[in-house]
N, C-alpha and C positions, 0 to 999 in steps of 0.2 A: 895955414896960422889962425883963422878965426875958428878953426873946427875945434883947434886945442887948447885957445880963453874957452871956450864952452864946457867942454871937458873938465878944465882944471875948476870952470867955476862950479857945474853939475857937483864934483864929488866933494867940494865945501859946504855944498849948501844944499838942502831942498831946493828942488825948479823945476818949473813943467816946461816942457816943450812942445808945442805943435804945430803940426804939418798937414798944410791941407793941399788934396792930390798928390799923395804919396806915391801914384801908380808912375808918376812922370820922375820921380827922382834917381840920382844915377848910380851905383853898383857903391860907390865909394861913400856913399852919404847912408845907404844903406847898412854898410860898415859899421862907419862911426855910432849911427843909431843902436846897433848890436850894442857893439862895446858901451855905450852910454846905461844905454838898460842893464849891465851886468855888472858894469863897476863904478856908480853914484848913487844918488838920492834921487835922480830923476826920475819924473813922471811923462810918459811918450803918451801924447794924444794923435792918433794919425788919422785923417780920414783919406779913403781911396776906393776907387772906384776897382771892379774886376779888371784883372790884368789881362790883355789881348791877345793873341800868338804873336803879333806882329811886337809885340812889348812886355814879354813873358818876365816873370818876377827873375830877381836874380836867389845867389844861394842864401845869403844874410838876410833877405825879406822873406823868404820862405821859411827861415829857421825863426826871426823875430814873432811875424805872423803866427807860424805853429804853436809856440812855447806857450804850454801850458799855463806860465801865467798873465800870458796875455786875454786880454777881457775883448771879444768882439759884439760889438751889436751892429744887428743890420738893421737902414732902415729905411723904410717903406716912400710908399709916393708920397711927394709933398706937395700938400695941396693949398692952395693960397684962396 
């Protein structure tokens, strides 16, 4: 139900969605993000670590991360 609300909100006006540790979200959430990016005014900002063999990416994650409109920024080591 919440996802439907977010989607309707993003279709009607520009908005920013941020997801931290996106490598841990479930397949349904990746599907939602993929639909959101295609059918709304939303900008998605995802932070994620590389997927592992025990937690491989789902098909929606592969498509969204590999999309030609996706901008990837690889961060180096953070030094305090």
